[in-house]
N, C-alpha and C positions, 0 to 999 in steps of 0.2 A: 618414194621414200629415200631419196638421195640426201646428201649433206647440204644441199642448197636448193633455191628455186630453180625451176626448169623453164626456159623460154623457148618459144617456137615449138611447143609439143605438138606432135602429129601422130594420129592413129590411122593405120591402113588396115582395113578389113577386106580380105579377099573372099568374096562369096563363092560357095561352091557352084558348079554348073547345075542346071535343072532346079534352081530356086529363083523366084521372082521377088524383087524387093517391093515391099508394101509400104514401109515407112522407116525413117531413121531420125533420131533426136539425140542431142547431146545437152548435158546440163551446163556446158560452157563451150563456146566456140561455134563453128559452122562445119556442117558436113555436106559433101557432094558425092555423087555416084556416077561412074562411067565404066562400061565394060565389066560389070560384076565386081568392081573394086570401089569400096567406100573410103573416102579420105576425109578425116575430121581434123581440122586445124583448130587446136585447142588454145593456142596462145600461151601466155605465161601461167604456170601452175606453181603456187606456193609450196613450200616444203610440207609434206604430209597431207596435202590436199588431194581429194579424190574427185574425179569427174566421171559421171555415168553416161554411157552411150547405149541407147536402146535401138536395136535393129530388128525389124519384123519382116520375115520372108514367108513366102508361100511355096512349099515344095511341089514340083510338077509330077513327082513319082514317089513310090515307096522305095525304101533302100537306106543305105548309110551315106551320110553327108559329113564331110570334114570341113570345118570353118576355121581359118587361120587369121590371126590378127597380130600386128606389130606396132609398137610405140617407139617413137624417136624424139630427140630434142637436139638443139644446137650445142648443148654442153656435153662434155665427156661423161659418160655414165660409168661409175666405178663398178657396177654390177649388171652388165648387159645380158647376163643369162636369163633374167626375168623380164626382158623386154619383148617377149613374144609368147603367145599362147595359142592353143588349138583345142577345139572340142569336137568330139564325134557324136553325131545324133542319128538315131535310127528312127525312120518314119515308117510306121506300120501301115499295112494296107487298110483302106477305109472304103467300105461299100455303103451306099445309101439306097436301101431297098424300100420299095413301096408296093402296095397291093390294092387292087381295085376288084370289086365283085359286082356283077350285074346279073339280072334275071331277064329271060325272054320267054313269053311276053312280059313286058314290064308292067308294074302296077301304077296307077289303076288302068285297066280293070284287072290285069294279071291273068294267070291261067285259071281255067275252070276245071272242076273235077273231071278226070278222065283225059284231059289234054296234056300234051307234052310241055314240060317246063325245063328250060335250059339255064344252068348257072354258068357264067363265064368269069373266071378269075385270071387276072393279068398281073404278073410280078414284073417289076421294072427295077433296073439298077441305074442310078444317076452317078455312080462312081464316087470318087475318081478311080478306084481300083476295081478289078474284077471281083465278083462275089463267088465264093466257092462253098461247097457243101450246103447249098440252099435246099431247105426242105419246107414244103407247104403242106399245111394240114387244114382240112375243112370238114366241119361236122355236117353230115347229111341229114335232112329232115327225116325223122323216124316214121312219119306217116305217109311217106312217098315211096314209090317203087323205083329202085335203082336200075338204070338201063345200061350205063357204061360211062367211061371217062376217057378222054383223049388229051394229049399234051403235045406241044410243039418241040419240047426239049425234055429229056429225062424219061422217067417211068412213074406211073401212078398205080395204086391198088387200094381196094376198099377192104376195111376190116371193121366189122360191126357197123356202127354209124359214122365211122371216120374214114375219109379219103385222104390218103397220104401220097405225096409226090416228091420224089427225089429229083429236083430240077437240075442239080449239078453244081 
């Protein structure tokens, strides 16, 4: 938004640590990346022209990330105070839980009346963050006798026809 065209306009985007660059595009010029720094050489920009740069990253952890960017040109800028910007982004934890359930003996033929039937439930977390306050609930068949429940993590208890497990 200066009083004249800007030649040799360059944007430098310093990526925060613990993010991986997925892609970068600019509506004008060329961008390159080295050592977590993106440099976009935009060339000449007409007065009041806007150029859009899109940077897509993948954070490796949860937490707060600060991204700083600076623009420069070969001309003297009468208002250099607006030539830099920063944004702070918070990446929330994300857990990808899955559940499988199997019976033993499996069907067919399955268990016969009077035989033991074991249900096995496996909860898995594919991350990327740790899962907290995981609670598993399973409805127990009302026409079966309950003999017990075991878990490799946390505690379980039966109430009426529901088995609840605080996994952690």
